[in-house]
C-alpha positions as CSV (number, residue, x, y, z in Angstrom):
1,M,24.7,106.7,-180.4
2,R,24.5,102.6,-179.1
3,D,21.0,103.3,-177.0
4,L,18.1,106.2,-176.6
5,S,19.0,107.0,-173.7
6,L,21.5,108.9,-174.8
7,H,19.8,110.4,-177.3
8,I,17.4,111.7,-175.2
9,L,20.3,113.0,-172.8
10,D,21.4,115.0,-176.1
11,L,17.8,116.4,-176.5
12,V,17.2,116.7,-172.8
13,Q,21.0,119.1,-173.6
14,N,19.9,120.8,-176.3
15,S,16.6,121.4,-174.6
16,V,18.4,123.6,-172.2
17,E,20.8,125.3,-174.1
18,A,17.7,126.9,-175.7
19,G,16.5,128.4,-172.5
20,A,14.2,125.8,-171.5
21,K,13.5,126.2,-167.6
22,H,10.6,123.3,-168.7
23,V,11.7,119.6,-170.3
24,T,8.7,116.8,-170.2
25,L,9.8,113.5,-171.5
26,T,7.7,110.4,-171.9
27,I,8.6,107.4,-173.3
28,N,5.7,105.0,-174.5
29,E,6.6,101.4,-174.2
30,D,3.0,100.3,-176.5
31,L,4.3,97.0,-177.6
32,A,0.5,96.0,-179.0
33,D,0.5,98.5,-181.7
34,D,4.7,97.8,-182.1
35,W,5.5,100.9,-181.5
36,L,8.4,103.4,-179.4
37,D,7.8,106.7,-179.0
38,I,9.9,108.6,-177.7
39,E,8.7,112.7,-176.3
40,V,11.1,115.3,-175.8
41,K,9.0,119.0,-175.0
42,D,10.2,121.7,-173.7
43,D,9.4,125.9,-173.4
44,G,12.5,127.3,-174.5
45,R,13.2,130.0,-177.7
46,G,12.7,127.1,-180.4
47,M,13.6,127.6,-184.5
48,S,12.5,129.7,-187.4
49,E,10.7,126.9,-190.0
50,K,14.1,128.0,-191.7
51,M,16.2,126.7,-189.3
52,L,13.6,123.4,-188.4
53,L,14.0,122.8,-192.0
54,K,17.7,122.0,-192.4
55,V,17.8,120.5,-188.5
56,K,17.8,117.1,-189.5
57,S,21.1,118.5,-191.8
58,P,24.6,117.1,-189.6
59,F,26.2,120.8,-190.9
60,T,23.0,122.6,-189.4
61,T,23.5,124.0,-185.3
62,S,23.3,126.3,-183.5
63,R,25.7,126.4,-181.5
64,T,29.2,128.5,-181.8
65,T,31.7,126.3,-180.5
66,R,31.2,123.5,-183.5
67,K,30.3,124.2,-186.7
68,V,27.9,120.6,-186.8
69,G,25.6,119.3,-185.6
70,L,25.1,115.4,-185.3
71,G,21.8,114.8,-182.6
72,L,19.3,115.2,-184.6
73,P,20.5,113.8,-187.9
74,L,20.6,110.1,-185.5
75,I,18.0,110.1,-184.1
76,D,16.8,111.0,-187.0
77,M,18.2,108.5,-189.5
78,S,17.9,106.0,-186.4
79,T,14.2,106.2,-186.1
80,H,14.0,105.7,-190.7
81,N,16.4,102.4,-190.0
82,S,13.4,100.6,-187.5
83,G,10.7,102.0,-189.7
84,G,9.6,104.6,-187.2
85,S,9.8,108.0,-188.5
86,L,11.2,111.6,-186.1
87,T,9.1,114.9,-186.0
88,I,10.4,118.3,-185.3
89,D,7.5,120.9,-184.2
90,S,9.0,124.6,-183.0
91,R,8.6,127.7,-183.3
92,P,10.4,131.3,-182.2
93,G,9.2,132.0,-178.5
94,N,6.5,128.4,-178.0
95,G,9.9,125.6,-177.9
96,T,10.1,122.5,-179.3
97,K,9.1,119.1,-179.5
98,V,10.7,115.9,-181.4
99,F,8.9,112.9,-181.4
100,A,10.5,109.8,-182.4
101,R,9.0,106.6,-182.5
102,Y,10.3,103.2,-183.8
103,K,8.8,100.0,-184.0
104,Y,9.1,98.2,-181.0
105,S,10.2,94.4,-182.7
106,H,12.4,96.1,-185.6
107,I,15.7,94.3,-185.1
108,D,17.4,97.9,-185.9
109,R,15.6,99.4,-183.4
110,P,18.1,100.8,-181.4
111,P,17.4,99.7,-177.2
112,L,16.3,102.3,-174.6
113,G,19.3,101.6,-172.3
114,D,19.7,102.3,-168.8
115,I,17.3,104.9,-169.0
116,A,16.7,105.1,-165.0
117,T,21.0,106.7,-165.2
118,T,19.9,108.6,-167.9
119,V,17.4,110.6,-166.1
120,K,18.7,110.7,-162.5
121,I,21.6,112.6,-164.9
122,I,19.0,115.2,-166.7
123,V,18.0,115.6,-163.1
124,V,20.7,116.6,-161.1
125,S,22.9,118.0,-163.9
126,Y,20.5,120.5,-164.9
127,Q,19.0,121.5,-161.7
128,Q,17.6,124.9,-162.9
129,I,14.6,122.9,-165.2
130,L,11.9,121.7,-163.6
131,F,11.9,118.4,-165.7
132,H,8.8,115.8,-165.9
133,Y,9.5,112.1,-166.5
134,E,6.4,109.9,-167.6
135,H,7.2,106.7,-169.1
136,Q,4.3,103.9,-170.0
137,K,3.7,100.2,-170.2
138,N,2.1,97.2,-170.6
139,G,-0.5,99.3,-169.5
140,G,1.2,100.8,-166.7
141,T,2.6,104.9,-166.0
142,F,5.7,105.6,-163.9
143,V,5.8,109.6,-163.4
144,L,9.1,111.1,-162.0
145,D,8.7,115.5,-161.7
146,T,10.7,117.5,-159.9
147,A,8.0,119.7,-159.0
148,Q,7.0,117.5,-157.1
149,M,10.5,117.0,-155.6
150,R,11.3,120.9,-154.9
151,D,7.1,120.7,-152.7
152,I,8.3,118.2,-150.7
153,L,11.8,118.5,-149.8
154,G,11.7,122.6,-149.9
155,E,12.8,124.8,-152.7
156,D,16.3,125.4,-152.2
157,A,16.9,121.4,-152.2
158,D,20.3,119.5,-153.7
159,F,19.0,117.2,-156.4
160,S,22.8,116.1,-155.8
161,E,23.8,115.9,-152.7
162,S,24.2,111.3,-151.4
163,A,20.7,111.4,-149.5
164,V,18.7,112.7,-153.0
165,C,20.8,110.8,-155.0
166,D,19.7,107.0,-153.3
167,W,16.4,108.2,-152.9
168,L,16.4,108.8,-156.1
169,D,18.4,105.8,-158.1
170,G,16.1,103.4,-155.8
171,Y,13.0,104.8,-156.3
172,L,13.9,105.2,-160.9
173,K,15.0,102.2,-160.4
174,E,11.8,100.2,-158.5
175,G,9.1,102.6,-160.5
176,L,10.7,101.4,-164.2
177,A,10.4,97.6,-162.8
178,E,7.1,98.0,-162.0
179,L,6.4,99.2,-165.2
180,D,7.4,94.9,-166.4
């Protein structure tokens, strides 16, 4: 995957496929300490210890539609190639937390990519989950929470409606631009 936003999309898709009702994405660009941290945490079905030991192998997947799963092995490789690490904490019935750390200034660190569009795709595509996104950079914090959106727009709001998409697009781009 060319940029980290695509890894994030894959991780959230894994969470949804694992039956998560709540997914949290946290990105911390710590320029002072030279780290980029990405965490995706969910309340899905989780993984057994046996699966957790094998999950970084490309020949391990819980899907029945194919015999390989490249998402976690690729993000694992990209973290190690850029001076970082990948940790996965999961227990059956307690969800999963994936934490990817990259050396921010490392020449081999993939770019973050279009995180605003990625978050918008997540919000619009996975309306059945409550999604919380927090992005920290330069001492500032930007937050988007679909529970708050539902409080304002109503429980039955359709995030794919044109007016909501337009607002979401502007809110994400403006909020992330303020972090820079």
